[in-house]
C-alpha positions in Angstrom: 15.8 1.4 -27.7 12.1 2.5 -27.8 9.8 1.4 -25.1 7.5 -1.8 -25.2 4.1 -1.6 -26.4 1.1 -3.6 -24.4 0.7 -5.6 -27.9 0.3 -9.0 -26.4 -2.9 -7.7 -25.3 -3.8 -5.6 -27.8 -4.3 -2.8 -25.5 -1.5 -0.5 -26.8 -1.8 2.6 -23.8 -1.9 5.6 -26.7 -5.3 4.1 -27.9 -9.0 4.5 -27.4 -10.8 1.7 -26.6 -13.9 0.3 -28.6 -16.5 -1.5 -26.6 -15.2 -5.1 -26.7 -11.8 -3.5 -25.5 -13.4 -1.4 -23.0 -14.9 -4.5 -21.5 -11.7 -6.5 -21.6 -9.5 -4.1 -19.6 -11.9 -3.4 -17.1 -12.3 -7.2 -16.2 -8.3 -6.9 -16.2 -9.1 -4.0 -14.4 -11.6 -6.5 -11.7 -9.1 -9.6 -11.7 -6.1 -7.7 -10.6 -7.7 -5.6 -8.1 -9.6 -8.5 -6.4 -6.3 -10.1 -5.7 -4.9 -7.0 -4.7 -7.5 -7.2 -2.4 -6.6 -10.7 -0.8 -3.2 -9.5 -0.2 -3.6 -6.4 1.4 -6.2 -8.5 3.8 -4.0 -10.7 4.4 -1.6 -8.3 5.6 -3.5 -5.9 7.6 -5.2 -9.2 9.6 -1.6 -8.7 11.5 -2.3 -5.2 12.4 -5.9 -5.0 13.1 -5.6 -8.4 15.7 -2.4 -7.6 17.4 -4.5 -5.9 20.2 -5.5 -10.1 21.1 -2.1 -12.0 19.8 0.2 -9.7 21.3 0.5 -11.5 24.4 0.3 -14.9 23.2 4.0 -13.9 21.5 5.4 -11.3 24.3 3.8 -12.5 27.5 6.0 -9.8 29.5 5.3 -6.4 30.1 2.5 -3.9 29.4 0.3 -3.2 26.7 2.1 -0.4 25.4 5.7 -2.6 25.4 3.7 -5.6 24.2 2.4 -3.5 20.8 5.7 -2.0 20.8 7.6 -5.6 20.1 4.8 -6.6 17.7 4.9 -3.4 16.1 9.0 -4.1 16.0 7.8 -6.9 14.0 5.1 -5.5 11.6 8.4 -2.9 10.5 10.5 -5.5 9.8 8.0 -7.4 7.3 8.4 -4.1 5.7 12.0 -4.2 5.8 11.3 -7.1 3.2 9.5 -4.9 0.6 12.6 -3.8 -1.0 13.4 -7.0 -1.9 10.0 -8.0 -3.2 10.1 -5.1 -4.8 12.9 -6.1 -6.5 12.4 -9.7 -6.7 8.8 -9.4 -8.4 9.6 -6.4 -10.5 12.0 -8.0 -12.2 9.9 -11.0 -12.9 7.1 -8.5 -14.0 9.0 -6.4 -16.6 10.9 -9.7 -17.9 8.8 -12.7 -17.7 5.2 -10.7 -17.3 2.8 -8.8 -15.2 0.7 -11.8 -14.7 3.4 -14.3 -13.7 4.4 -11.7 -10.9 1.1 -11.6 -9.7 0.5 -14.8 -9.1 3.5 -15.9 -7.7 3.0 -13.0 -4.9 -0.6 -14.0 -4.2 1.0 -17.6 -3.4 3.2 -16.7 -1.7 0.9 -14.0 0.9 -1.1 -17.5 1.7 1.0 -19.6 2.3 2.3 -16.7 5.0 -1.1 -16.1 6.2 -1.7 -20.0 7.2 1.7 -20.1 9.3 0.4 -17.4 11.1 -2.4 -19.1 11.5 -0.9 -22.0 13.0 1.9 -20.6 14.8 2.6 -22.2 18.6 2.4 -19.5 20.9 5.1 -18.2 23.7 3.6 -20.7 26.5 4.1 -23.3 23.8 7.9 -23.0 22.5 9.3 -19.9 24.2 11.7 -17.5 22.3 10.4 -19.5 19.0 7.4 -18.6 19.3 8.0 -14.7 17.9 11.0 -15.8 15.8 8.5 -18.3 14.0 6.1 -15.2 13.5 8.9 -12.7 12.2 9.7 -15.1 9.8 5.9 -15.2 8.5 5.8 -11.5 8.2 9.1 -11.5 7.0 7.6 -13.7 3.9 4.5 -11.9 3.7 6.4 -8.7 3.9 8.7 -10.4 0.9 5.0 -11.2 -1.2 3.0 -7.5 -0.5 6.5 -5.6 -1.4 6.2 -7.4 -5.1 2.5 -7.2 -5.2 2.1 -3.2 -5.3 4.1 -2.3 -8.1 3.3 -5.3 -10.4 -0.8 -4.3 -9.9 0.3 -0.6 -10.0 2.3 -1.0 -13.2 -0.4 -3.8 -15.0 -3.5 -1.3 -13.4 -2.2 1.5 -15.2 -1.2 -0.5 -18.9 -4.7 -1.3 -18.8 -6.6 1.6 -17.9 -8.1 3.7 -20.4 -7.0 6.3 -21.8 -8.2 9.9 -20.6 -9.4 7.8 -17.5 -6.3 6.4 -16.1 -6.6 8.1 -12.4 -10.3 6.6 -12.3 -9.3 3.1 -13.2 -5.9 2.8 -11.3 -7.9 4.4 -8.3 -9.3 1.0 -7.9 -5.9 -0.3 -6.9 -6.1 1.4 -3.6 -10.0 1.2 -3.1 -8.9 -2.8 -3.1 -5.8 -1.8 -0.8 -8.1 -0.3 1.7 -10.9 -2.9 1.3 -8.6 -5.3 2.2 -8.3 -3.5 5.8 -11.9 -3.6 5.3 -12.4 -6.2 4.9 -9.8 -7.0 7.8 -11.8 -4.4 10.3 -15.0 -6.3 9.3 -13.9 -9.5 10.7 -12.1 -8.4 13.4 -15.9 -6.6 14.3 -17.8 -9.7 13.6 -15.3 -11.6 16.0 -15.9 -8.9 18.8 -19.4 -9.6 18.5 -20.0 -13.4 18.6 -16.5 -13.9 21.1 -15.7 -13.0 24.1 -12.3 -10.8 24.4 -10.8 -14.0 26.3 -11.8 -16.2 23.4 -10.3 -13.5 21.0 -6.9 -13.4 23.4 -6.2 -17.6 23.4 -7.4 -18.8 20.3 -10.1 -16.6 18.1 -7.1 -14.5 16.3 -6.3 -17.5 14.5 -9.8 -17.3 12.5 -8.6 -14.2 9.9 -5.7 -15.7 8.8 -7.2 -18.9 7.6 -9.8 -16.9 5.9 -7.0 -15.2 4.1 -5.5 -18.3 2.8 -8.5 -19.3 1.8 -9.4 -16.4 -0.1 -6.2 -16.4 -1.9 -7.1 -19.7 -3.9 -10.4 -17.0 -5.5 -7.4 -14.5 -6.3 -5.4 -17.2 -7.7 -8.0 -18.1 -9.8 -8.6 -15.0 -11.2 -5.3 -13.8 -11.7 -4.3 -16.8 -14.0 -7.4 -15.8 -15.9 -5.5 -12.3 -16.5 -4.6 -11.3 -20.2 -0.6 -10.6 -20.0 0.3 -6.6 -21.0 4.0 -7.2 -21.2 5.8 -8.5 -24.8 8.7 -10.5 -23.3 10.9 -10.1 -26.2 13.2 -7.4 -24.7 15.1 -9.2 -22.1 18.5 -8.1 -22.1 17.7 -4.7 -20.2 14.3 -5.1 -18.7 13.9 -5.7 -15.6 17.8 -5.0 -14.8 18.9 -2.3 -11.7 21.5 -1.0 -14.1 18.6 0.7 -17.0 16.7 1.4 -13.6 20.0 3.6 -12.6 19.2 5.8 -15.7 16.6 7.0 -14.3 17.6 7.9 -10.8 16.3 11.2 -10.5 12.9 10.0 -11.1 13.6 7.4 -8.6 14.4 9.5 -6.0 10.8 12.0 -6.6 9.3 8.7 -5.8 11.1 8.1 -2.9 10.8 11.8 -1.0 6.7 12.0 -1.9 6.0 8.7 -1.6 7.9 8.5 2.2 5.3 11.2 3.1 2.0 9.1 1.5 3.0 6.1 3.1 3.7 7.8 6.7 0.5 9.7 6.7 -1.4 6.2 5.4 -0.7 4.4 8.2 -0.5 6.7 10.5 -4.2 7.7 10.1 -5.1 3.9 9.3 -3.3 0.8 11.0 -1.9 3.0 14.0 -5.4 4.7 14.5 -6.9 2.5 16.1 -4.4 1.8 18.7 -3.8 5.9 19.2 -8.2 5.8 20.4 -7.4 2.9 22.3 -3.8 3.9 23.8 -3.8 7.2 24.3 -7.5 8.8 23.6 -9.0 5.7 26.1 -11.7 4.8 23.5 -13.0 0.8 24.1 -11.1 -1.5 21.6 -14.9 -1.7 20.1 -15.6 1.5 19.4 -12.3 2.0 18.4 -12.4 -0.7 15.9 -16.4 0.2 14.8 -14.9 3.5 14.0 -12.3 2.7 11.8 -14.1 0.3 10.4 -16.7 3.0 8.9 -13.8 4.9 8.5 -12.3 2.9 6.3 -15.5 2.5 4.2 -15.9 5.9 3.5 -12.2 6.1 2.5 -12.3 3.1 -0.1 -15.5 4.9 -1.2 -13.9 8.2 -2.5 -10.9 6.9 -3.6 -12.1 6.8 -7.6 -13.5 10.8 -7.0 -9.7 11.3 -6.4 -8.5 9.3 -9.1 -11.1 11.1 -11.7 -10.4 14.3 -10.1 -6.5 13.7 -11.6 -7.9 13.0 -14.6 -9.1 16.5 -15.2 -6.6 18.9 -13.0 -3.6 16.5 -13.5 -1.7 14.3 -11.4 0.9 17.2 -10.0 -2.0 19.2 -8.8 -3.5 16.3 -7.1 0.4 15.7 -5.0 0.5 19.8 -5.0 -3.0 19.8 -2.6 -1.7 16.5 -0.8 1.5 17.3 0.1 0.1 20.9 1.5 -3.0 20.7 2.9 -1.2 17.0 5.0 1.5 19.5 6.0 -0.9 22.1 7.8 -3.1 19.5 9.1 -1.0 16.8 11.1 -0.3 18.1 14.1 -3.7 19.9 15.2 -5.4 16.2 14.3 -3.3 13.8 15.8 -4.1 16.4 18.7 -7.7 16.8 19.1 -7.6 13.0 18.3 -5.6 12.1 21.6 -7.9 13.8 24.1 -11.2 13.2 22.5 -13.8 10.3 23.3 -16.3 10.7 21.3 -16.7 8.2 18.5 -18.2 10.8 16.2 -16.3 13.4 16.3 -13.1 10.9 16.0 -14.9 9.2 12.8 -15.3 13.5 11.1 -11.2 13.8 12.2 -10.0 10.6 10.4 -11.9 11.1 7.9 -11.1 14.8 6.8 -7.5 13.8 7.2 -7.5 10.5 5.1 -10.0 13.1 2.5 -6.5 15.1 2.3 -4.4 11.6 2.3 -6.8 11.2 -1.1 -5.1 13.1 -3.1 -2.0 11.1 -2.8 -3.6 7.6 -2.6 -6.3 7.9 -5.5 -3.0 8.1 -7.6 -0.4 6.2 -6.0 0.2 3.6 -8.3 -0.7 5.9 -11.9 1.7 8.4 -11.0 4.5 6.2 -10.4 4.2 4.6 -13.2 3.7 7.2 -15.8 7.7 7.8 -14.4 9.4 5.0 -15.5 9.4 3.3 -19.3 8.0 0.0 -20.1 10.7 -2.2 -19.5 11.9 -1.2 -16.2 8.6 0.3 -14.6 7.6 -2.6 -12.8 10.6 -1.8 -11.3 10.9 1.4 -10.6 7.3 1.4 -9.0 8.1 -1.6 -6.6 11.1 -0.9 -5.9 11.3 3.1 -5.0 7.7 2.8 -3.2 9.0 -0.5 -1.4 11.8 1.7 -0.1 9.9 4.3 0.9 7.1 2.4 2.6 9.8 0.6 4.5 11.5 3.0 5.9 8.7 5.0 6.7 5.5 3.5 6.5 6.2 0.4 7.9 7.9 2.0 11.1 5.1 4.3 11.7 3.6 2.2 14.9 6.8 1.7 16.1 8.0 4.8 16.2 5.0 6.6 17.3 4.6 3.8 20.1 8.3 4.9 20.9 7.7 7.9 21.5 4.6 7.6 23.6 7.0 5.3 25.8 9.4 7.6 26.0 6.6 10.1 27.1 7.0 13.0 23.6 3.9 11.2 21.8 3.4 14.9 20.0 7.0 14.6 18.7 5.6 11.7 16.6 2.7 14.1 14.8 6.0 16.8 13.8 7.8 13.7 12.3 4.8 13.3 10.5 4.7 17.0 9.2 8.1 17.1 8.2 7.9 14.2 6.1 4.6 15.4 4.2 6.6 18.8 3.5 9.3 16.9 2.2 6.8 15.0 -0.4 5.7 18.8 -0.8 8.7 19.9 -2.2 8.8 16.5 -4.1 5.5 17.0 -6.0 7.2 20.4 -7.0 10.2 18.9 -8.2 7.5 16.1 -9.9 7.4 16.1 -13.7 4.1 16.8 -15.0 2.8 13.5 -16.6 0.5 15.1 -19.5 3.5 16.8 -20.5 6.5 14.7 -19.4 5.2 11.1 -19.3 5.8 7.4 -20.4 2.1 6.4 -20.7 0.6 9.8 -22.2 2.9 12.3 -22.2 4.5 14.4 -25.0 7.9 14.9 -23.9 9.8 12.4 -21.7 10.4 12.2 -17.8 14.4 13.2 -18.5 13.6 15.8 -20.1 11.5 17.1 -17.6 14.2 16.7 -14.9 16.9 18.1 -16.9 19.1 15.0 -18.4 18.7 14.4 -22.0 16.3 11.8 -23.2 17.4 7.6 -23.3 14.0 6.5 -24.4 11.1 7.4 -26.6 8.0 7.5 -24.2 5.2 3.9 -24.5 
């Protein structure tokens, strides 16, 4: 059975784009990535404002134990991602990418609004953290489906020969969501006092996110579809995906290190600078805001680099250099209170991570055929991300709470080493890939091919 083509939008992945087609593709990238930005802004508001709302839901204990409990809920939200990856991947492969993306942004909007109006522990007791958990589970379900579908969509509409560059805008907007959450935090810290933020100001960013979702919904409803819905018998099924289990496991292995290192140097880093290095909250927030801006800006550079040197080379550089850098960087950051040096060290770490994040979506999409691409990308990413990325803060704080903080650095290093091995095994998408390769992934992994490449 041959893989489906993108005939519904007239932009088959194997063709070169003329001027009109190029314009249509670029608009599709803009529309889908804008919704991606809103989804991730909503999701990361929780991480950035946890320093202020943790006492409202967990009033007992010191600051580390409060953060540990909020990080636990952050992690549980991640465990909904595999369910979201399966559910929305199935919808995207059977019904269409656009439909899946519209539903996911609506769900994220509702989850954000719910957090904004939640009663605190003071008013409803233990019901407060339970409701917070339910809201995060809803957001986790949404973002679990968002990644796979948007990665698939951007990879399919990207211009051949420049797929890495255009697909990198998924992480531009993903990081942009983090950056926007960080900017809102810095702005609120400027105009409000700490007690005001702790009392009620932390609710504001969640209301903003719910409002932004309306704009994202409009943009996504106008997107052209890339998925022909004629094949519904096998599309988006676990049985069909199981035929590509080798590719699935490779993606899980290198995504584990990628997710863990990403969350270590982004969402957890703010707390690490405050809780371990002893940097003031406002300084840490300002440092991370500038860091995230630089990190966002360099993603297209690393995406374009992969178009020249290949995705496999990018992945080997990321995982190899990453294995060597984690322990010395984290050790240096833990004893440093200089915001300028902190900026330089964190930016260095994220520059290495960018070899992966700049191509995160496309390097997965190239390993799965069209009829299970969204499911394959979304589920493999969600499993690894939930297990290792979503638990990053919890594990780090647990080690710290038990007097073994440096053990966390070695934990990250081991996962990066595993990612290096997976990158060695990974087929070269230029030769064996479902978007542009002349062979198939199954051939590269030592299995007789079942599908013609898209």
